[in-house]
C-alpha positions as CSV (number, residue, x, y, z in Angstrom):
1,M,116.4,88.7,94.0
2,A,114.5,90.0,97.2
3,G,117.0,88.2,99.4
4,K,119.9,90.0,97.7
5,N,118.2,93.4,98.1
6,R,117.5,92.6,101.8
7,G,121.1,91.7,102.3
8,T,122.3,94.8,100.7
9,F,119.9,96.9,102.8
10,I,121.0,95.3,106.0
11,G,124.7,95.6,105.0
12,G,124.1,99.3,104.3
13,I,122.6,99.8,107.7
14,F,125.6,98.2,109.4
15,L,128.1,100.2,107.3
16,G,126.2,103.3,108.1
17,A,126.3,102.5,111.8
18,A,130.1,101.8,111.6
19,I,130.7,105.1,109.9
20,G,128.6,106.9,112.4
21,T,130.4,105.4,115.3
22,V,133.9,106.3,113.9
23,T,132.7,109.8,113.2
24,G,131.1,110.1,116.6
25,L,134.3,109.0,118.3
26,L,136.4,111.5,116.3
27,V,134.2,114.5,117.1
28,A,133.0,113.4,120.6
29,P,132.6,116.3,123.0
30,C,132.5,113.8,126.0
31,R,135.4,112.4,128.1
32,G,136.7,109.0,127.1
33,R,135.0,107.2,130.0
34,D,131.6,108.7,129.1
35,T,132.2,107.8,125.4
36,R,133.1,104.2,126.4
37,K,129.8,103.9,128.4
38,I,127.8,105.2,125.5
39,L,129.6,102.8,123.1
40,S,129.0,99.9,125.5
41,K,125.3,100.6,125.6
42,T,125.2,101.0,121.8
43,V,127.0,97.7,121.2
44,T,124.6,95.8,123.5
45,A,121.6,97.4,121.6
46,V,122.9,96.5,118.1
47,P,121.7,92.9,118.1
48,Q,118.2,93.9,119.2
49,M,118.1,96.7,116.6
50,A,119.2,94.1,113.9
51,E,116.5,91.7,115.1
52,D,113.9,94.5,114.9
53,I,115.0,95.5,111.4
54,S,114.9,91.9,110.3
55,S,111.4,91.4,111.7
56,S,110.2,94.6,110.0
57,V,111.7,93.7,106.6
58,Q,110.2,90.2,106.9
59,F,106.8,91.7,107.7
60,Q,106.9,94.1,104.8
61,A,108.0,91.3,102.5
62,D,105.1,89.1,103.6
63,R,102.6,92.0,103.2
64,L,103.8,92.8,99.7
65,S,103.7,89.0,98.8
66,T,100.2,88.7,100.0
67,A,99.1,91.8,98.1
68,A,100.8,90.6,94.9
69,G,99.1,87.1,95.3
70,D,95.7,88.8,95.7
71,R,96.2,90.9,92.6
72,W,97.3,87.8,90.7
73,H,94.2,85.9,91.7
74,D,92.0,88.9,90.7
75,T,93.7,89.1,87.3
76,L,93.2,85.4,86.7
77,D,89.5,85.7,87.6
78,R,89.1,88.6,85.1
79,L,91.0,86.6,82.4
80,A,88.8,83.6,83.0
81,T,85.6,85.8,82.7
82,A,86.9,87.3,79.5
83,I,87.8,83.9,78.0
84,S,84.3,82.6,78.8
85,A,82.7,85.6,77.2
86,G,84.8,85.1,74.2
87,I,83.8,81.5,73.9
88,V,80.2,82.4,74.3
89,A,80.4,85.1,71.6
90,S,82.2,82.8,69.3
91,Q,79.6,80.0,69.7
92,S,76.8,82.6,69.0
93,V,78.5,83.8,65.8
94,R,78.9,80.1,64.7
95,E,75.3,79.4,65.4
96,L,74.2,82.5,63.4
97,N,76.4,81.6,60.5
98,A,75.1,78.0,60.5
99,D,71.6,79.3,59.9
100,R,72.7,81.5,56.9
101,P,73.1,80.2,53.4
102,P,76.7,79.6,52.2
103,A,76.7,82.5,49.8
104,A,75.8,85.0,52.6
105,R,78.6,83.6,54.8
106,E,81.2,84.1,52.0
107,V,80.4,87.8,51.8
108,D,80.9,88.4,55.6
109,E,84.2,86.5,55.7
C-alpha cells in the first residue's frame, strides 16, 4: 500500500512539473533562445530532483517504520505486564477461595 502511495505521489510531481513546463512556455516573457536554455537546465536537473525526492521519501518511510515498530514493542510490553498481573490476581483469588469453606464460595460466585 505504501508503494502505491509513493508511486502516486511521485507521478503527481512529474505531472505537475509537466503542466508547469507547458504553462511556462505558453506565457514565457523571454525570447525562444533564453527559454530553451532554461528548459535545457531544467531537464538536466530533473533526474537529480527525482533522486532527491526518492531519497527523502525513503528516509521518511524508514523513520515512520521505526517509530511504528517502537510503539508496537511498547504495546507488547504493556500487554505482557497486564497479562502477568491478571495471572497473579487470578492465582491469589484461587488461593483465597481454596481456604474458604464450599458454602462461602457458592455465595460469592
